[in-house]
C-alpha positions as CSV (number, residue, x, y, z in Angstrom):
1,K,-17.1,4.7,-26.7
2,K,-13.6,6.2,-26.8
3,L,-12.2,3.4,-24.7
4,A,-13.9,0.8,-27.0
5,A,-12.5,2.5,-30.1
6,L,-9.0,2.6,-28.7
7,A,-9.3,-1.1,-27.7
8,R,-10.2,-2.0,-31.2
9,R,-7.2,-0.1,-32.6
10,R,-4.8,-1.7,-30.2
11,G,-6.3,-5.1,-30.6
12,P,-6.5,-8.1,-28.1
13,A,-2.9,-9.2,-28.8
14,T,-1.5,-6.0,-27.2
15,M,-3.7,-6.3,-24.2
16,S,-2.7,-9.9,-23.6
17,N,0.8,-8.5,-22.7
18,L,-0.7,-7.2,-19.5
19,S,0.4,-9.8,-17.0
20,C,1.2,-10.3,-13.3
21,E,2.1,-13.9,-13.6
22,P,5.5,-15.0,-12.0
23,T,8.4,-14.2,-14.2
24,C,11.6,-16.2,-14.6
25,S,13.0,-16.1,-11.0
26,G,16.6,-16.1,-9.8
27,L,18.2,-18.4,-7.3
28,E,16.0,-19.4,-4.3
29,K,18.1,-21.8,-2.3
30,F,21.7,-21.4,-1.2
31,V,24.4,-23.6,0.4
32,L,27.7,-22.2,1.6
33,Y,30.7,-24.5,1.6
34,Q,34.3,-23.7,2.6
35,T,37.8,-25.0,2.3
36,M,40.9,-23.5,3.8
37,S,41.4,-21.2,0.9
38,H,38.0,-20.7,-0.7
39,L,34.3,-20.1,0.0
40,Y,31.8,-21.7,-2.4
41,I,28.3,-20.3,-2.6
42,V,26.0,-22.8,-4.4
43,G,22.6,-21.5,-5.5
44,C,19.7,-23.3,-7.3
45,D,16.3,-22.4,-8.7
46,K,13.0,-23.3,-7.1
47,R,12.8,-26.7,-8.9
48,Q,16.4,-27.5,-8.1
49,A,17.0,-28.2,-11.8
50,S,19.9,-25.7,-12.3
51,Y,22.8,-24.9,-10.0
52,R,25.2,-22.0,-10.1
53,V,28.5,-21.6,-8.2
54,L,30.1,-18.4,-6.9
55,K,33.7,-18.9,-5.7
56,I,35.5,-16.5,-3.4
57,L,39.2,-16.6,-2.6
58,R,39.5,-16.4,1.2
59,A,43.2,-15.9,1.2
60,A,42.9,-12.4,-0.3
61,A,39.4,-11.4,1.0
62,G,40.9,-9.9,4.2
63,G,43.3,-7.5,2.4
64,D,42.7,-4.3,0.6
65,C,41.4,-5.9,-2.5
66,K,37.9,-5.5,-3.9
67,L,35.3,-8.1,-4.1
68,G,35.7,-8.3,-7.9
69,D,39.4,-9.4,-7.4
70,V,38.4,-12.5,-5.3
71,A,34.9,-13.4,-6.5
72,T,34.2,-15.3,-9.7
73,E,31.1,-17.1,-11.0
74,D,31.3,-20.3,-13.0
75,S,30.1,-19.5,-16.5
76,C,28.0,-22.7,-16.8
77,A,25.0,-24.0,-14.9
78,Y,25.3,-27.5,-13.3
79,S,22.8,-30.3,-12.9
80,K,22.4,-32.0,-9.6
81,V,24.7,-34.9,-10.6
82,E,27.4,-32.6,-12.0
83,L,27.4,-30.4,-8.9
84,K,27.8,-33.4,-6.7
85,E,30.8,-34.6,-8.7
86,M,32.4,-31.2,-8.6
87,L,32.0,-30.9,-4.8
88,E,33.5,-34.3,-4.3
89,M,36.4,-33.4,-6.5
90,I,37.0,-30.2,-4.4
91,H,36.8,-32.2,-1.2
92,E,39.4,-34.7,-2.4
93,G,41.7,-32.0,-3.6
94,N,41.6,-30.3,-0.1
95,R,41.5,-33.4,2.0
96,T,45.0,-32.8,3.6
97,H,43.8,-29.4,4.8
98,G,40.4,-30.4,6.2
99,G,38.5,-30.9,2.9
100,L,35.2,-29.2,2.0
101,S,32.7,-28.5,4.8
102,R,29.2,-27.0,4.8
103,V,28.8,-23.7,6.6
104,A,25.2,-22.6,6.2
105,T,22.1,-23.0,4.1
106,G,19.6,-20.3,3.2
107,Y,16.9,-18.8,1.0
108,G,18.4,-15.6,-0.2
109,L,21.7,-13.7,-0.6
110,L,21.4,-10.1,0.6
111,G,24.9,-9.1,-0.4
112,F,28.4,-8.5,1.0
113,A,29.4,-6.0,3.7
114,R,32.8,-4.7,4.6
115,F,34.1,-2.4,7.2
116,L,37.8,-2.3,8.1
117,D,38.9,-5.9,8.0
118,C,37.2,-8.6,5.9
119,Y,34.1,-9.2,3.8
120,Y,30.9,-10.6,5.3
121,V,28.3,-12.5,3.4
122,I,24.7,-11.9,4.6
123,L,22.4,-14.8,4.1
124,V,18.7,-15.2,4.7
125,T,18.5,-18.5,6.6
126,Q,14.7,-18.5,7.4
127,R,11.8,-16.9,5.6
128,R,8.0,-16.6,6.1
129,K,5.4,-16.0,3.5
130,V,3.4,-12.8,4.2
131,G,1.2,-12.7,1.1
132,Q,1.2,-12.7,-2.6
133,I,0.5,-10.4,-5.6
134,G,-1.2,-12.4,-8.3
135,G,0.8,-15.6,-8.4
136,N,3.9,-14.0,-6.9
137,A,4.7,-15.0,-3.4
138,V,6.0,-12.2,-1.0
139,Y,8.2,-13.2,1.9
140,G,9.5,-11.7,5.1
141,I,12.7,-12.6,6.9
142,K,12.7,-14.8,10.0
143,A,16.5,-15.2,10.5
144,T,19.7,-14.1,8.9
145,E,23.4,-15.1,9.3
146,M,26.4,-12.9,8.8
147,I,29.5,-15.0,7.9
148,A,33.0,-13.6,7.9
149,I,35.2,-14.4,4.8
150,K,38.5,-14.6,6.5
151,P,41.7,-16.4,5.4
152,E,42.9,-19.4,7.4
153,S,46.4,-20.7,7.9
154,A,47.2,-24.4,7.5
155,R,47.8,-26.4,10.6
156,S,50.0,-29.5,10.9
157,G,50.2,-31.4,14.1
158,D,49.1,-30.7,17.7
159,Q,51.9,-28.2,18.4
160,S,50.6,-25.9,15.6
161,L,47.1,-26.3,16.9
162,I,48.1,-25.3,20.5
163,K,50.0,-22.3,19.3
164,S,47.1,-21.2,17.2
165,L,44.7,-21.5,20.1
166,V,47.0,-19.5,22.4
167,S,47.5,-16.8,19.8
168,D,43.7,-16.6,19.3
169,V,43.1,-16.3,23.0
170,N,45.7,-13.5,23.3
171,R,44.3,-11.7,20.4
172,R,40.8,-11.8,21.9
173,L,42.0,-10.6,25.3
174,N,44.2,-7.8,23.8
175,P,42.4,-6.5,20.7
176,T,43.9,-3.7,18.7
177,Q,42.0,-0.4,18.2
178,R,41.3,-1.6,14.6
179,E,39.7,-4.8,15.9
180,I,37.7,-2.9,18.4
181,A,36.4,-0.6,15.7
182,E,35.6,-3.5,13.4
183,Q,33.5,-5.2,16.1
184,R,31.7,-1.9,16.8
185,Y,30.8,-1.5,13.1
186,V,29.6,-5.1,13.0
187,G,27.4,-4.3,16.0
188,L,26.0,-1.2,14.4
189,F,25.2,-3.2,11.2
190,Q,23.4,-5.9,13.1
191,F,21.4,-3.3,15.1
192,I,19.2,-3.1,12.0
193,D,16.6,-5.9,12.7
194,L,16.1,-7.5,9.3
195,T,13.4,-9.7,10.7
196,K,11.0,-6.7,11.1
197,D,9.4,-4.9,8.2
198,F,11.7,-6.1,5.4
199,F,10.2,-7.9,2.4
200,F,11.3,-9.5,-0.8
201,S,10.0,-11.6,-3.7
202,Y,11.7,-13.9,-6.1
203,T,9.4,-13.4,-9.1
204,Y,7.9,-9.9,-8.5
205,D,9.7,-6.5,-8.4
206,L,8.5,-5.1,-5.1
207,T,10.6,-1.9,-5.6
208,R,8.3,-0.8,-8.4
209,T,4.5,-0.2,-8.6
210,L,2.0,-2.7,-10.0
211,Q,1.3,-0.3,-12.9
212,H,5.0,-0.4,-13.9
213,N,5.3,-4.1,-13.6
214,M,2.2,-4.9,-15.6
215,T,2.5,-2.3,-18.4
216,S,6.3,-2.5,-18.9
217,A,5.7,-4.7,-22.0
218,L,3.2,-2.4,-23.7
219,P,4.5,-0.3,-26.6
220,A,3.0,2.9,-25.3
221,A,5.5,5.6,-24.4
222,G,6.1,6.1,-20.7
223,N,4.7,4.3,-17.7
224,G,4.2,7.1,-15.3
225,E,7.4,6.5,-13.4
226,G,10.0,7.8,-15.7
227,G,13.2,6.0,-16.5
228,P,13.7,2.9,-18.6
229,R,11.1,0.2,-18.3
230,N,13.6,-2.7,-18.3
231,A,15.3,-1.5,-15.1
232,P,15.3,-4.6,-12.9
233,R,15.2,-2.7,-9.6
234,K,14.5,0.7,-8.3
235,A,17.5,1.7,-6.2
236,M,15.5,4.2,-4.2
237,Y,13.5,1.4,-2.5
238,T,16.2,-1.3,-2.5
239,W,17.6,-1.1,1.0
240,N,20.4,-3.6,0.3
241,D,21.6,-1.7,-2.8
242,H,25.0,-0.9,-1.1
243,L,25.4,-4.5,-0.1
244,T,25.0,-5.7,-3.7
245,R,26.9,-3.0,-5.5
246,E,30.3,-4.6,-5.4
247,L,29.0,-7.9,-6.6
248,G,27.3,-6.0,-9.5
249,D,30.7,-4.5,-10.4
250,A,32.4,-7.9,-10.2
251,L,29.8,-9.7,-12.3
252,D,27.5,-8.5,-15.0
253,A,24.2,-6.9,-14.0
254,R,22.1,-9.9,-15.0
255,S,24.2,-12.3,-13.0
256,A,24.3,-10.1,-9.9
257,A,20.5,-9.8,-10.0
258,R,20.2,-13.6,-10.3
259,W,22.3,-14.0,-7.1
260,T,20.9,-11.3,-4.9
261,L,17.5,-10.3,-3.6
262,A,16.0,-6.8,-3.7
263,L,15.1,-6.0,-0.1
264,T,12.2,-3.5,0.5
265,H,11.7,-1.8,3.9
266,G,8.3,-0.5,5.1
267,A,5.1,-2.6,5.3
268,F,3.2,-5.3,3.5
269,V,-0.3,-6.1,4.7
270,Q,-3.0,-8.1,2.9
271,R,-6.6,-9.2,3.6
272,K,-9.1,-11.2,1.6
273,C,-12.7,-10.0,1.2
274,T,-15.7,-11.8,-0.2
275,L,-18.0,-9.3,-1.9
276,F,-21.3,-10.7,-3.4
277,G,-19.6,-14.0,-4.0
278,R,-16.5,-12.5,-5.6
279,V,-13.1,-12.8,-3.9
280,V,-11.1,-9.6,-3.7
281,N,-7.6,-9.3,-2.2
282,V,-6.8,-5.9,-0.7
283,T,-3.1,-5.1,-0.2
284,L,-1.2,-2.2,1.1
285,V,2.5,-1.9,0.2
286,A,4.6,0.8,1.9
287,R,8.0,1.4,0.5
288,R,10.4,3.5,2.5
289,S,13.1,5.3,0.6
290,R,16.7,4.7,1.5
291,H,17.6,8.2,0.6
292,F,17.9,10.6,3.5
293,A,16.5,7.9,5.8
294,G,16.6,8.2,9.5
295,T,14.8,8.8,12.7
296,R,12.2,11.4,13.6
297,Y,14.2,14.4,14.8
298,L,17.6,13.6,13.3
299,K,16.2,13.7,9.8
300,R,14.0,16.6,8.8
301,G,13.3,18.5,5.7
302,V,15.3,17.9,2.5
303,S,18.9,17.1,1.4
304,D,20.6,19.3,-1.1
305,G,19.9,16.6,-3.7
306,G,16.1,16.9,-3.3
307,K,15.7,13.8,-1.2
308,V,13.3,14.2,1.8
309,A,13.1,12.5,5.1
310,N,10.5,9.9,5.8
311,D,9.8,9.5,2.1
312,V,7.3,6.6,1.8
313,E,5.4,5.4,-1.3
314,L,2.1,3.8,-0.4
315,E,0.5,1.5,-3.0
316,Q,-3.1,0.3,-2.6
317,I,-3.8,-2.8,-4.6
318,A,-7.1,-4.6,-5.3
319,H,-7.1,-8.0,-7.1
320,E,-10.3,-9.8,-8.0
321,E,-9.4,-13.5,-8.4
322,G,-10.5,-15.3,-11.5
323,V,-9.9,-18.4,-13.6
324,R,-6.8,-16.8,-15.1
325,E,-5.1,-13.8,-13.5
326,G,-8.3,-11.9,-12.7
327,V,-8.4,-8.1,-12.6
328,F,-5.9,-5.8,-10.9
329,S,-6.2,-2.2,-9.8
330,S,-3.9,0.0,-7.8
331,F,-3.6,3.6,-6.5
332,V,-0.3,5.2,-5.4
333,Q,0.2,8.1,-3.0
334,V,3.3,9.3,-1.2
335,R,4.2,11.0,2.0
336,G,7.4,12.9,2.9
337,S,8.9,15.7,5.0
338,I,8.4,19.3,3.9
339,P,11.1,19.8,1.2
340,T,12.8,22.8,2.6
341,F,15.8,23.1,4.9
342,W,14.6,22.9,8.5
343,T,15.5,21.0,11.6
344,Q,14.7,20.3,15.2
345,E,17.5,19.9,17.8
346,T,16.3,17.2,20.2
347,S,17.4,17.0,23.8
348,V,16.4,15.2,27.0
349,T,15.1,18.3,28.6
350,M,13.1,19.5,25.6
351,P,10.3,17.0,24.5
352,K,9.1,19.3,21.8
353,P,12.1,21.1,20.3
354,P,11.5,24.3,18.3
355,I,11.5,24.3,14.5
356,V,14.5,26.1,12.9
357,L,15.1,27.0,9.3
358,N,18.8,26.0,9.3
359,R,19.8,27.0,5.7
360,V,19.1,29.7,3.2
361,D,18.2,28.5,-0.3
362,P,17.2,31.7,-2.2
363,T,16.5,29.8,-5.4
364,Y,14.9,26.8,-3.7
365,A,17.1,24.4,-5.7
366,A,16.5,21.5,-3.4
367,S,12.7,22.0,-3.5
368,R,12.8,22.2,-7.3
369,A,14.9,19.0,-7.4
370,H,12.4,17.2,-5.2
371,F,9.3,18.1,-7.3
372,G,11.2,17.4,-10.5
373,D,12.0,13.9,-9.1
374,L,8.3,13.3,-8.3
375,I,7.2,14.3,-11.8
376,G,9.9,12.1,-13.3
377,R,8.7,9.1,-11.2
378,Y,4.9,9.6,-11.4
379,G,4.2,12.2,-14.1
380,A,2.2,15.4,-13.7
381,P,0.3,16.7,-11.8
382,V,1.8,16.6,-8.3
383,M,-0.9,17.3,-5.8
384,V,0.3,18.6,-2.4
385,L,-1.9,18.2,0.8
386,D,-0.2,20.2,3.5
387,L,-1.7,19.3,7.0
388,T,0.5,21.6,9.1
389,K,-1.0,24.4,11.1
390,Q,-1.6,27.6,9.3
391,S,-2.5,29.8,12.3
392,E,-0.8,29.7,15.7
393,K,-0.6,32.1,18.6
394,R,3.1,31.2,19.0
395,E,4.6,30.3,15.7
396,R,6.0,26.9,15.4
397,E,4.6,24.8,12.5
398,M,3.8,28.0,10.7
399,I,7.5,28.8,10.3
400,V,8.1,25.8,8.0
401,S,4.6,25.8,6.4
402,H,5.0,29.4,5.2
403,E,8.5,28.6,3.8
404,F,7.0,25.5,2.1
405,R,4.3,27.7,0.4
406,R,7.0,30.2,-0.8
407,A,9.0,27.3,-2.2
408,I,6.0,26.0,-4.2
409,E,5.3,29.5,-5.5
410,H,8.9,29.8,-6.7
411,V,8.8,26.3,-8.3
412,N,5.6,27.1,-10.1
413,A,6.9,30.4,-11.4
414,H,9.6,28.6,-13.4
415,V,7.7,25.6,-14.9
416,P,4.9,25.4,-17.6
417,A,1.3,25.2,-16.4
418,P,0.8,21.5,-16.9
419,R,3.8,20.7,-14.6
420,R,2.9,23.1,-11.8
421,V,2.4,21.8,-8.3
422,R,-1.2,21.8,-7.1
423,Y,-1.2,23.0,-3.5
424,C,-3.9,22.6,-0.8
425,A,-3.5,23.5,2.9
426,L,-5.8,21.9,5.4
427,D,-5.3,22.8,9.1
428,F,-6.8,20.1,11.3
429,S,-7.0,22.5,14.3
430,Q,-8.8,25.3,12.5
431,V,-11.3,23.1,10.8
432,S,-12.1,21.2,14.1
433,K,-12.7,24.4,16.0
434,H,-15.6,25.5,13.7
435,R,-18.9,23.8,14.3
436,Q,-20.0,24.3,10.7
437,M,-16.9,22.7,9.3
438,N,-16.1,19.0,9.3
439,I,-12.6,17.6,8.8
440,L,-13.9,14.4,7.2
441,K,-15.9,16.4,4.7
442,A,-12.8,18.5,3.9
443,L,-10.7,15.3,3.4
444,E,-13.4,13.8,1.2
445,D,-13.3,16.9,-1.1
446,V,-9.5,16.5,-1.3
447,A,-9.9,12.9,-2.2
448,R,-12.4,13.6,-5.0
449,W,-10.1,16.3,-6.3
450,T,-7.1,14.0,-6.3
451,L,-8.8,11.1,-8.1
452,Y,-10.2,13.5,-10.7
453,E,-6.6,14.7,-11.5
454,T,-4.5,11.6,-11.2
455,R,-7.0,8.7,-11.7
456,F,-5.7,5.2,-10.9
457,F,-4.5,2.0,-12.6
458,C,-6.8,-0.8,-13.7
459,S,-5.5,-3.7,-15.8
460,R,-8.9,-4.6,-17.4
461,P,-11.5,-1.9,-16.8
462,R,-15.1,-3.1,-17.1
463,A,-16.9,0.1,-16.3
464,E,-16.2,3.8,-16.4
465,V,-16.6,6.2,-13.5
466,S,-17.4,9.8,-14.2
467,P,-16.0,12.7,-12.2
468,G,-19.3,12.9,-10.4
469,G,-19.2,9.2,-9.4
470,D,-21.7,7.8,-12.0
471,V,-20.8,4.3,-13.2
472,S,-21.4,3.2,-16.8
473,R,-20.6,-0.3,-18.1
474,L,-18.2,-0.7,-21.1
475,D,-19.2,-2.7,-24.1
476,V,-15.8,-4.3,-24.8
477,G,-15.3,-7.7,-23.2
478,V,-17.0,-6.9,-20.0
479,G,-19.9,-9.3,-19.9
480,D,-18.4,-12.2,-18.1
481,H,-16.9,-12.9,-14.8
482,A,-13.2,-12.1,-14.0
483,G,-10.9,-14.4,-16.0
484,R,-13.7,-15.8,-18.3
485,D,-13.6,-13.1,-20.9
486,D,-13.3,-14.3,-24.5
487,P,-9.6,-13.7,-25.4
488,D,-10.6,-12.9,-29.0
489,R,-12.9,-10.1,-28.0
490,A,-11.5,-6.6,-27.9
491,R,-10.8,-5.3,-24.4
492,A,-10.7,-1.8,-23.1
493,P,-7.1,-0.5,-22.7
494,P,-5.8,-0.3,-19.1
495,L,-6.4,2.8,-17.1
496,E,-3.1,4.4,-15.9
497,Q,-2.4,6.7,-13.1
498,R,-0.8,10.0,-14.1
499,G,0.5,12.1,-11.2
500,V,0.5,11.6,-7.5
501,M,-0.9,13.0,-4.2
502,R,1.9,14.0,-1.8
503,T,0.7,14.4,1.8
504,N,2.7,15.8,4.7
505,C,2.3,17.2,8.2
506,I,5.2,17.9,10.6
507,D,6.1,14.3,11.3
508,C,4.4,12.7,8.3
509,L,3.0,10.1,10.6
510,D,-0.4,10.7,12.4
511,R,-2.4,13.3,10.5
512,T,-0.8,12.1,7.3
513,N,-2.0,8.5,7.8
514,V,-5.6,9.7,8.5
515,A,-5.6,11.8,5.3
516,Q,-4.2,9.0,3.2
517,F,-6.8,6.6,4.5
518,T,-9.6,9.0,3.5
519,V,-8.2,9.3,0.0
520,G,-7.7,5.5,-0.1
521,V,-11.3,4.8,0.7
522,H,-12.5,7.0,-2.2
523,A,-9.9,5.4,-4.5
524,L,-11.0,1.9,-3.5
525,G,-14.7,2.6,-4.3
526,R,-13.8,3.8,-7.8
527,M,-11.3,0.9,-8.3
528,L,-13.9,-1.7,-7.4
529,A,-16.6,0.0,-9.6
530,T,-14.2,0.1,-12.6
531,M,-13.3,-3.6,-12.0
532,G,-17.0,-4.4,-12.2
533,V,-17.3,-5.6,-8.6
534,F,-19.7,-2.9,-7.5
535,K,-22.3,-0.9,-9.4
536,S,-21.6,2.2,-7.3
537,A,-18.3,4.1,-6.8
538,T,-19.3,5.1,-3.2
539,L,-18.6,2.7,-0.4
540,E,-20.7,2.6,2.7
541,S,-18.8,3.5,5.8
542,G,-19.7,0.3,7.7
543,S,-19.1,-2.1,4.8
544,Q,-16.7,-5.0,5.2
545,V,-14.2,-3.7,2.6
546,V,-14.0,-0.3,4.3
547,L,-13.4,-1.9,7.7
548,V,-10.7,-4.1,6.2
549,L,-9.1,-1.1,4.6
550,M,-9.3,0.8,7.9
551,E,-7.4,-2.0,9.6
552,L,-4.8,-2.1,6.9
553,Y,-4.1,1.6,7.1
554,S,-4.0,1.5,10.9
555,T,-1.4,-1.3,10.8
556,V,0.8,0.4,8.2
557,G,0.6,3.7,10.1
558,D,1.8,2.0,13.3
559,L,4.6,0.2,11.5
560,I,5.9,3.3,9.8
561,S,5.6,5.3,13.0
562,L,7.6,2.6,15.0
563,Q,10.3,2.8,12.4
564,Y,10.5,6.5,12.3
565,G,9.2,7.8,15.6
566,G,9.7,5.0,18.0
567,S,6.0,4.4,18.9
568,E,2.7,3.6,17.4
569,A,0.7,6.3,15.6
570,H,-1.3,8.7,17.8
571,K,-4.1,9.1,15.4
572,K,-6.2,6.1,14.8
573,M,-9.0,5.2,12.4
574,G,-12.1,4.1,14.2
575,G,-15.9,4.3,14.3
576,T,-17.3,5.3,10.9
577,G,-14.2,7.1,9.7
578,P,-10.7,8.2,10.6
579,S,-10.3,9.6,14.1
580,A,-7.8,12.0,15.4
581,S,-7.1,12.2,19.1
582,A,-5.7,15.4,20.7
583,G,-2.2,15.7,21.9
584,G,0.9,13.6,21.2
585,G,3.8,13.9,18.9
586,D,1.9,15.2,15.8
587,D,-0.2,17.5,18.0
588,A,-3.3,17.6,15.8
589,A,-6.4,19.0,17.3
590,R,-9.3,16.7,18.3
591,A,-11.6,15.9,15.5
592,D,-15.4,15.7,15.7
593,F,-15.7,12.2,14.4
594,G,-14.5,8.6,15.2
595,A,-13.3,7.0,18.3
596,V,-10.8,8.7,20.7
597,A,-7.9,6.8,22.1
598,P,-7.9,6.3,25.9
599,K,-5.9,8.9,27.8
600,H,-3.6,6.3,29.4
601,Q,-2.8,4.7,26.0
602,E,-2.1,8.1,24.5
603,L,0.2,9.0,27.4
604,L,2.1,5.7,27.1
605,T,2.6,6.3,23.3
606,S,3.9,9.8,24.0
607,I,6.4,8.4,26.6
608,R,7.6,5.7,24.3
609,R,8.1,8.2,21.5
610,Y,10.0,10.7,23.8
611,Y,12.3,7.9,25.2
612,S,13.1,6.7,21.7
613,N,13.8,10.3,20.4
614,A,15.9,11.3,23.4
615,F,18.0,8.1,24.1
616,T,18.1,5.6,21.2
617,D,17.7,7.7,18.0
618,R,21.4,8.5,17.6
619,L,22.4,4.9,17.8
620,K,19.6,3.9,15.4
621,Q,20.7,6.7,13.0
622,D,24.3,5.5,13.1
623,A,23.2,2.0,12.3
624,I,21.1,3.1,9.3
625,N,24.0,5.1,8.0
626,V,26.3,2.1,8.2
627,F,23.7,-0.4,6.7
628,L,22.8,1.9,3.8
629,G,26.4,2.7,3.0
630,N,26.0,6.4,3.8
631,F,29.2,6.1,5.9
632,V,31.9,3.8,4.6
633,P,34.5,3.0,7.3
634,S,38.1,3.7,6.4
635,D,41.4,3.7,8.3
636,A,42.2,7.1,6.9
637,E,39.0,8.7,8.2
638,P,37.7,9.3,11.7
639,P,35.2,6.6,12.9
640,L,31.5,7.3,12.7
641,W,31.0,7.7,16.4
642,E,33.5,10.6,16.6
643,L,31.6,12.7,14.0
644,E,29.6,15.6,15.5
645,S,26.9,15.2,12.9
646,D,26.0,13.1,9.8
647,Y,25.1,16.2,7.9
648,Y,27.7,15.9,5.2
649,L,27.0,12.2,4.7
650,H,23.6,13.2,3.2
651,N,24.5,16.6,1.8
652,F,27.8,15.6,0.0
653,H,27.1,18.1,-2.8
654,V,27.5,20.9,-0.3
655,Q,30.8,19.6,1.0
656,T,32.4,18.9,-2.4
657,G,31.0,22.0,-3.9
658,T,32.5,24.1,-1.2
659,V,35.9,22.4,-1.5
660,L,35.9,22.7,-5.3
661,S,34.9,26.3,-5.4
662,M,37.6,27.3,-2.8
663,R,40.2,25.3,-4.7
664,A,39.2,27.0,-8.0
665,R,39.2,30.4,-6.3
666,R,42.7,29.7,-4.9
667,E,44.1,28.6,-8.2
668,S,42.7,31.7,-9.9
669,W,44.1,33.9,-7.2
670,L,47.5,32.4,-7.5
671,S,47.7,32.5,-11.3
672,D,46.5,36.1,-11.5
673,S,48.3,37.9,-8.7
674,D,50.8,35.7,-6.9
675,S,53.0,34.2,-9.6
676,D,56.2,36.0,-10.6
677,A,56.8,37.0,-14.2
678,D,59.8,34.8,-14.6
679,G,58.0,31.7,-13.3
680,A,59.1,31.9,-9.7
681,S,57.2,30.2,-6.9
682,P,54.1,32.0,-5.7
683,R,54.1,33.9,-2.4
684,R,52.5,32.2,0.6
């Protein structure tokens, strides 16, 4: 009744603003042309009705100038005929120097990279469709091309050509230290395989949640994510943010967004289910944060700015197809490293390094910043499910779990009751050792607790689910099939998620994935009941939709684990529920339910993870730091490979804060005690 009354007050016109239809997209097809002095990037929309031109001066692109000094965009859009005439005119004007030639074609511009020498343009040359959200296609990358924007000198006659070839050979055989460093940085940049686990969409903002994208036009205050609603991208999940930043400075924000794609890293998996004659698409979108990103042992805990390692936002979307858009529902949960200062020093001889609290933070400023950021993004409450061990004969995980609990107690002591962190500790090992306790039952209790506190998003609710799981139909525009509702009838307002569940173990990989799957199953049951697909909010363990969801979570768990830990996940979902196998990197005890992975497969996974952590993680971490712009090469600074650690690349506030405080202290000391009365120079 309350929902119906609210719907009548808001009216059908307001609810019609909820949409997931494709928005006005940017440029989708690109062609790169070059002359001796310029590079021309021509982009067009999907229908090839409007063309834009970005011109870059090659003669200056190799110097110390910025991209804004050499890149300009034509203010007008061209038709196909007008573009052809312009290109022919450019070709005729440069005929004596080789004319205009085509360099490459592609489907997306990722941005511009620069190290020590020149700029490089990164172009998506091949794409593949991996799914869609509503009418918005989502693509992965099949191939990219990195093109250097270098100046060329004019050649006249065979003698100049021969001299140029000889000079080029000599330069390649005897490179300078600067050229060697440039090629090494290019190699590190290209070490990031953009063809794996990177996704983009021309018409849908993958960096933000479905709830934000669909409710951003509503007049209600706030959308559960904090920040302005008209923000085109969320920089936290835009992995090519550094590559597009200079172009954004050179052009206005709208033009830069039109030219470049927002690249999301993580996972995108989707399956279609037929439930009682109704088609439902189930999608999992995992967005990996670019802040404090890295490999398993080299990135632990939190940075001084409140960014945690292995921060992943996992969104579960259900879409019932209909004549129009259909009905959408989503549920968001996050995972991330324990937000305190701790580390593990890896080595070849130590497969499982000890956990060390490496910094003292008496006021837990970083922890407070992290939870403040979560509340700003998702609203309150923030639910914490801590899966680390709470009891050990030889303390290991307990060291950081106890520090985590003290940090939460400190945070809660300084915030009002509605914004306090809700904490729950669940020790897999302890629960599994007791015959009268069941880990699955414990996780189900946590799931019910979470959904009661945070709820979920539904664009057009047709039923209401009580905290106890009872389903009652709504009497506002819910009598017809999806997409066939009378647009003049009042509809229930959308349900919105407020708050989020944050799950962690030590690695945030294996146990975390099992727990998130359990919460996801309970969320999906309530989502489908609210959408009017099922009459019950409880899903049978062997139903098709549960098996599909289990497959999706298992796939996402493996992909995230490969990105972060170097191997597939140890813990798998199998049988009638999530299963946890003993041993392995996350070292959770064997559970009493589900299938257990074969010993030889488990051993192989452990070996792969150990090899990656011991031998390749440092190179991978350097590549991530270069790609994300955490380290910007400079002739005046030592190269990346000579740094003992990348600590200050992520904790820059510590570095600058120390320098500033020492400088201020020195100036105060000089002015107070070391300056002569007559203005003489201070003593040294």
